[in-house]
C-alpha positions, 0 to 999 in steps of 0.5 A: 487460514483466513477465509478471503471472503471475510477480508473487507474491501474498500471501493477506490474508484469506478467500482474497483474494490481493494482488499483492506489487508494485503501483503507488502513485499518491500525489500524482499529479494526476488529469489524469495518473493515467489515463496513469500507470496505463495505462502500468503496466498495459501493463508488467504491473502488476495492482495499483493503490493509490489513496485518496479523499484523493489525488483521483485515483480517477476517473483510476484507474477510467478507465485500468482501464475502458479496459485491456481487462482482465477484472475478476478480472485486477486488484486495486484498493485505496482508502482512506477520508479522515480527515474521513469517519470515522464509521459513516454517513459512512464508508458514504457515502464508500465509495459515492463512491469506488466510483462514482469508480473505476467498480467494483462491488466494491473489492478492499481498503478501508483506514482511511487514518489512525487520527486518535486525536484524533477517536476515530472509528476503531473506529466506522469499523471497524464500517462497514468490516465492514458493507461487507465483509459486504455483498460491496462490498469483498473485504477490509478493512484499515488504514493508519498504525496503530501497535500501540496502535491495532491492539490497541484495534481488535481488542479492541473489535471482534474483527475483525483487519485484513487489511493495515496499510499503513505507511511502511517503507523502509531507514532507517525500518523500524518493527520494533515495528509490523511485529512486532505485525502478524506476531503478529496475522496482518496483512500489512504493505504498505510505502508510500514503500518507497524512502524517496521516493528518499532511501535509494537513495544509501546506500553499502550499497544502491549496492554491492549494486546494482553487485554484482548488476547491478541498480538501487538501487531494485530492491535495496530493493524486492527487500529488501521482498519477501524479508521478506514485505511488499507494495510500492507504488512510485510512478513516472510514468516508464515506464522506472522503472515497468518496473524497479520490477516487474522483481524476480524474476530475482535475489535478495539473500543473507542478508548483503545483506538484513542490510546493508540492515536495518542502515540503520535510523535509527528516528524520524530516518528518518521521512518522513511524519506521526506517526500518534500526532498526525496529524489532517488531514482530507484535504479539499482 
């Protein structure tokens, strides 16, 4: 077990602190989610990332309710389904997520995708600010937003997202989006931080792992942390959950960080959808 106090936090907005390592539950069936999250909590995780579009918020909530942890001891992120964008529909969808999670207050609420084809993310962002001002969420952010989406959001509302959760891993690093986030003061949170496992066989990664006596996954996750990103690796294995958070007894050298940086392949490395064209509703 990792002592939760050893996991660093980043301040994202209004003094809200987010643990830099969390558990992702994308594609974890709801019937398995409770046990998955319970295992992670036992191992020292205090940050869980879910979404309405994952259809497992209830499993997350059940695990948290049974954990014995005080509410202030854990951090929960969920996200709005694309098909629920729009001011009123977003407010109603949030209430459904809050009920499924069994929480009075959600720590971080994200617009899951910009879906530019429906042109509702600015309207939706106003609803998110309403939720924040009402004290129903502690911080609001976005996911899969590119620089042009961020700039429009800020220009038209004046409200800067606290977090942008985007696909980042060694072979797909989105440097322009990360740079714009840094300029705006937005914390970058990496999903698919291991490239869904595909990046772990890179010779540079395996060589560094052998040199340090750690796993390739630990090398890549440590690379993210040293560059200031939040990471949310997913695993249903207690053993991998344990190693994925055991990242604080070693460091990568500047040369090793540069070796992982050099794996960037641009668009060839993308695993997920392109936010410029993604238009799925996330309804089953």
